N, C-alpha and C positions, 0 to 999 in steps of 0.2 A: 504494500500500500504506500502511496505517496504521502508526503507531509500534508498536502491539501485534503487528503481523504480521512485524516485522523478524526475530524469532527463530524463525519458523515454518519447519519443514522441508517443502519441496515437491519434487515431481519437476521435472526440468529443463523439461519441456514447459509446465507451469503457471507456473513461475517466469519463463521467457522470454516467455511470452504477456503476462504483466503488465508486464514490464520493457520490452518492445518496443512493445506496442499498447494498454496501459492509458491512462487519461486524461492522465498525464504521461509517457507512454512515449517511448522513443528515436525512433521513427518519426513521432511527432507534432511533433517539433522544427521550427522554421521553416526552418532551413538545409537540411533534407532530407538524403538519403543522400549527395549529391554533396559535402556539407560534411565528410564523413568518409572516403570511399573513392572510388576511381576505377574505373569499369566500362568496358567496351568502348564504351558510348554516349558516355562523356566523353572517351575516348582519341582518337576521330576521327569526323568526320562520315561517313567511308567506311562505318562500321558501319550507320548509318541508311540510307545509300544502298543497301547490300546488302539490308537488310530491305525497302526499297521495291521493289527488283527481285523479291524473293521474293513480295511481295504482288501484283505484276503477273503473275507466273507463276500464282499462285492464281486471279487474275482470269480469265486465259485458260482455265485448267482448268474454271472454273465457267461459261464461256460469256459472260463480260462481263455480269454481272447489273446490273440497274438500281440496286441498292444493294449495295455491297461493304463488308463490315465489316472493320475493323482494331481489335483489342483489345490494348491494352498492359497486361499484368498486372503489378502492383507497379510502378506508373508513376513513382514518385518524385515529381518536380515536373513531369512531363510532357515531359522532355527528348527521349525517343525518339519518342513519337508526334508531337511538333511537327516534328522533323526528317524523319520519314518523310513526313508530309504535304507538306513543302516539296520533297522529292526526287521525288515522284510526277509523272508526266506530267499535264498539265492536265486531259486528258479523264478519266483515272482518278481524279484527286483530286476532280473534280466529282461522281463517283459514290460516293466513299468516305465512309462514316460511321465516324468515329473515336471510340474510347472509351478513357479512361484509368481504370484500376481501382486505387484507392488509398484507404487509410483516412484519410490526412491531408486537411486542407482544400484546396480548389481554389485554386491560385495566382491572384492577382488579374489578372495580365497574360496568362494562358493564352489561346491562340487560341479564339475563340468557337465554332469548328466542332467542338471536342473536347468530348464529353460526359464528365463527371467522376462516377464511380460508386464506391460502396463494394464492390460485387459485380459480377462479369461479367454482361453482358446475355445474354439467352436467344435461341435460334433464330437464330444468326448464320450468314451465308454469307460466308466470308472467311478471314482469318488471325488466330489468337490467338497472341500472342508473349509469352512469359514470360522476360524476361532477369533472371537473378539474383533470382527470386521464390521458388522452392522452397527455397533454402537458408535463407530466413528464415521458413519454416513451422516453428514450434517442434516439437521432438521430445523424447521421453524418452531418457535415456542409461542404458545397462546396463553393469555391470562384473562380471567374474567374481571371486568371493571365493576364498580359499585352498583351499576344498573343491571348487571347480569349479562352483559354482552362479552363474548369471547373476542379478544383483540390480539393482533400480532404484537409480540414484544420486540421492540427495536433496541439496538445496542450500538454504542460507539466503541472504538478500538480500545479505549481504556476500561471498558466493562460497564460504563454507565448505561442504564436502561430507561426507556419510557414506553408507554403503550402507543401503538399505531392504530391503523384502521381495523375495523371488524374483520375477522376471518371470513373468507368467502369462497365460493365455487368448490372445487374438488377438495380443498383442505377443510372447508366447513363440513362437507359430506363425510370426510374421514373422521373428524372429531365427533360428529353426531352418532356415527356408528360405533366407533371404537373407544372413544374417550370423551363422553359428553360432559360439558362443563356448566352450561347454564342457558338462559333464555336469550331473547333478542330485543327486548323492549328498552326504551328510554336512553338511547345512545347519546353520549356527550362528546364534545370535541376532544381529540387525543391530547392536545396540549394541556387540558385541564384535568386529565385523568391521572391519579397517582399510580405508581408501579410498586409491585411487591406486596400487595395487600389482598390479592384474590387467588382463587384456585388456578393452578397452572397445569399445562399439559405440553408434551412434545408431540408435534404432528408427524406421525410416522410414515406418511405417504411415500416420501422418497426412499425409505428403507423397503417398503413393500415392493416398490418398482425395481429397486436394485437387486433384491433377492429374486424376484420373478425373472429378471434378465440373466442372473447367474445360473438359475436352475435351467433356463432355456438353452444354455450351452451344452447340456448333457443330452446326447442321443439316447443313452441308456445308462443307468447306474443309480447312485445315491448322492443327494446333496444334504449336507449337515451344516447348520448354523449354531454356534455355541456362543452364548453371550449372557451378560447381566440382563435379566428380563423380568417382565411382569405381564399379567393377563387381565382381562376385563373384570374378573372377580376381585382384583386387588390393585387397582391403579393407585399410584402415590398421589395424594391430593395436591401437592405443590410441585410435582415434576421431579426430575432427577438430574437436570443439567448440572455438571460440575467440571472442575479442572483438576489436572494432576501434573506435578512436576517433581522429579527426583524422589519418587516414592511417596509423596505427600499430597493429600487432597487439598484443594485450594479453590477460591472463587474463580469461575471461568472468565478469562480475559482474552478476547480475540485479537491478540497482538503477536501471535506466533511464539510466545514464551512458554506455553503450556499445552498439554493435551486438553481437548474439549470433548466431553463424552456425555451420553445420556443412555439410560437403560432402554431396552428394546421391547416394543409390544409384539412379541413373537407370534401371538395368536393372530394378529392382523396380517403378518407376513405369510402365514401358512396357506397352502393351496390344497385342493382336494386330495385326499390320500396321505396327507402329512400327519405327523404325530409329535406332540410335545411331551418331553420328560425332563427330569432333572439330570444334572451331570452325575449325581450319585447313582441314579437308576441306570443310566447309560453305561457308566464305567463298570458297574457290577455285572451288567450283561456281557461285558467284554473281559471279565475275569479279574477285575480289580476290586477287592473287598476291604482291605485294611486290616484283615485278621492277623493277630499276632502268631508267630511260629510256635510250635509245640515246645514246651520248656525242656523236654528230654533232649532236644537237639543241642541245647547249650552244653550238655555234658558229653555227648557223643561226637559232635562236630561244632566246636565253639566258633570257629571262623564263619562257618555257614550260618550259624544262629545269629551272629552279629549282622551279617549281610541281610538275612531275612528280616531281622528286627528293623533295620534301617529302611528296607523296602516297605514294610508294613506302616512305618511312620509316614513315609511319602504318600502311600496309598490313602492313609487316613486323612491327610491334608487335602488331597484331590477330591475326596468324597465327603468332607466335613459339613455337617449341618451348620448354617450360619456363615459358611465360607464358600470355598470353591465348589463344594458339592451342590450348592443351591443354584449354580448356573443353569440356564435353560438350554436344552438341546432341541432344535427343530429338525426333525428327520423327514426328508422328502424323497421317497422312492420315485424313480423315473423308469418305468417299464420293467421293474423287477419287484420281488417281494420285499417287505420290510425285514432286512437282515438283522435288525436289533430286536425284533419281536420275540416274545417268550416262546 
């Protein structure tokens, strides 16, 4: 953004798009997302191992094709796709064509087998996996004014907010269906409307569209989105928009200095045939339980017991209630059965 644009009022979607993905945006920094927050991928290699097992299930459902695709959406610096390739059986890895989808530059040391793309490839047979991608698809924010009218929240580059015009058209339809906030009577001028006093919502329409486009790249296989999420039965009354920098939560400021994120209405993203489950449920279906090893192993094979105990601790973190285990998984089969079904 130019100096002249610092006082410009923008909707949160436009402001976050520039702050995260512009020429000097947060996600173009050399340290990558791992320099600022810890995801399941960084918490334990068990997570990538589970994704590798899921890819093997998709491979079986597809009849072991000559070319098996694995697409890592929002790949960061390629941590997940690298670990998945390493965890695959040799025969499956030999047939796997791996793609990392990310706007940042390709890391110089990345495995040569991984294709680095700004957009997902088309006509894939395999698994498309989006770990904490949708929460960084920018969205507009709405807030109800004192008269009950949902209005767009406008923001300056320094994080100052005010209310703008009433939400309209497709965004208004999305709110009414997925996150209803209030009525439409008695509108007042935006300049006279206080901000930060009414119910708020993030308008998830761009995420619905982004997910539909990602799923459409699969000819056959499975698409999975993993994210901070909520459903219609428990929408947060004041929204979830926040910022992160160097591992700490902070006020969202769209100046490129921090991550800007909001939880995902995964139920709105879901298409016919999709299923929502928690990360705890999904990982348990893939063999990660967090169960402690048998105590007898400590006396018969002490080193193995220590390794198993460490693995159990990592598994417990990935499946913890109130933590990573509460992440939502949106599982969307395309032309195959749900390979995570019981």
